[in-house]
C-alpha positions as CSV (number, residue, x, y, z in Angstrom):
1,M,-68.6,215.7,-31.1
2,R,-71.3,216.2,-28.6
3,S,-73.3,213.2,-29.9
4,A,-70.2,211.0,-29.6
5,T,-69.8,212.0,-25.9
6,H,-73.5,211.3,-25.3
7,I,-73.3,207.8,-26.9
8,A,-70.2,207.0,-24.9
9,L,-71.9,208.0,-21.6
10,C,-75.0,205.9,-22.5
11,A,-72.8,203.0,-23.3
12,A,-70.9,203.3,-20.0
13,A,-74.2,203.6,-18.1
14,L,-75.5,200.4,-19.9
15,L,-72.3,198.6,-19.0
16,V,-72.6,199.5,-15.4
17,M,-76.3,198.3,-15.3
18,L,-75.4,195.0,-16.9
19,L,-72.5,194.4,-14.5
20,A,-74.7,195.3,-11.5
21,G,-77.4,192.9,-12.8
22,S,-75.0,190.0,-13.2
23,Q,-73.9,190.3,-9.6
24,V,-77.4,190.1,-8.4
25,T,-78.1,187.0,-10.5
26,T,-75.1,185.1,-9.2
27,A,-76.1,185.5,-5.5
28,V,-77.4,182.3,-4.1
29,T,-79.9,182.1,-1.2
30,C,-79.0,179.1,0.9
31,T,-82.4,177.4,1.5
32,A,-82.4,173.7,1.8
33,T,-86.0,173.5,0.6
34,E,-84.6,174.5,-2.9
35,L,-83.4,170.9,-3.1
36,A,-87.0,169.5,-2.8
37,P,-86.9,168.4,-6.5
38,C,-84.2,166.0,-5.5
39,A,-86.2,164.3,-2.7
40,S,-87.4,161.4,-4.8
41,A,-83.9,160.6,-6.0
42,I,-82.3,160.9,-2.5
43,F,-84.9,158.8,-0.8
44,S,-85.2,156.1,-3.5
45,S,-83.1,154.8,-6.2
46,S,-84.6,156.8,-9.0
47,P,-82.3,158.9,-11.1
48,P,-82.2,162.6,-10.5
49,S,-84.3,164.9,-12.7
50,Q,-82.9,167.7,-14.8
51,Q,-84.6,170.1,-12.3
52,C,-82.9,168.3,-9.4
53,C,-79.5,168.7,-11.0
54,S,-80.1,172.3,-11.8
55,K,-81.0,173.0,-8.1
56,I,-78.0,171.1,-6.8
57,K,-75.7,173.1,-9.1
58,E,-77.4,176.3,-8.0
59,Q,-77.1,175.4,-4.3
60,R,-73.5,174.1,-4.6
61,P,-72.1,177.1,-2.6
62,C,-74.4,176.2,0.2
63,L,-73.5,172.5,0.6
64,C,-70.9,173.0,3.3
65,Q,-73.4,175.1,5.3
66,Y,-75.9,172.2,5.0
67,L,-73.2,169.6,6.0
68,K,-72.4,171.6,9.1
69,N,-76.1,171.8,10.1
70,P,-76.9,168.8,12.3
71,S,-80.5,168.8,11.1
72,L,-79.5,168.6,7.4
73,R,-76.2,166.7,7.5
74,G,-77.7,163.3,7.3
75,Y,-79.7,164.1,4.2
76,V,-76.8,165.8,2.4
77,S,-74.1,163.2,3.3
78,S,-76.3,160.1,2.8
79,P,-75.1,157.6,0.2
80,N,-78.0,158.4,-2.1
81,A,-77.4,162.1,-1.8
82,K,-73.8,161.6,-2.8
83,K,-74.9,159.4,-5.7
84,V,-77.3,162.1,-6.9
85,A,-74.7,164.8,-6.6
86,T,-72.2,162.7,-8.5
87,T,-74.7,161.9,-11.2
88,C,-75.4,165.6,-11.6
89,G,-71.7,166.4,-11.8
90,V,-71.5,168.2,-8.5
91,P,-68.5,167.2,-6.4
92,I,-69.1,166.6,-2.7
93,P,-67.3,169.4,-0.9
94,K,-64.7,168.8,1.8
95,C,-65.6,171.2,4.5
């Protein structure tokens, strides 16, 4: 009986650690420089790379923040930026 309790406590501790770890990995740091892999696609007509699409998907929660920033708005809302986001399957947010 004692070993069953020990196993249950270990399993509960492992579950707590896994859940805590998943919360840390879902946090996004909003840094516009993370979108650097998309620069060539945004400033030319080249298609976005897989890395670019990954970064846009990762930074999706930050797009409204970028759109509200006067220094970044022009880059994020440009026709090419919208085309890149659409190609990557990321909808342009309405902020």
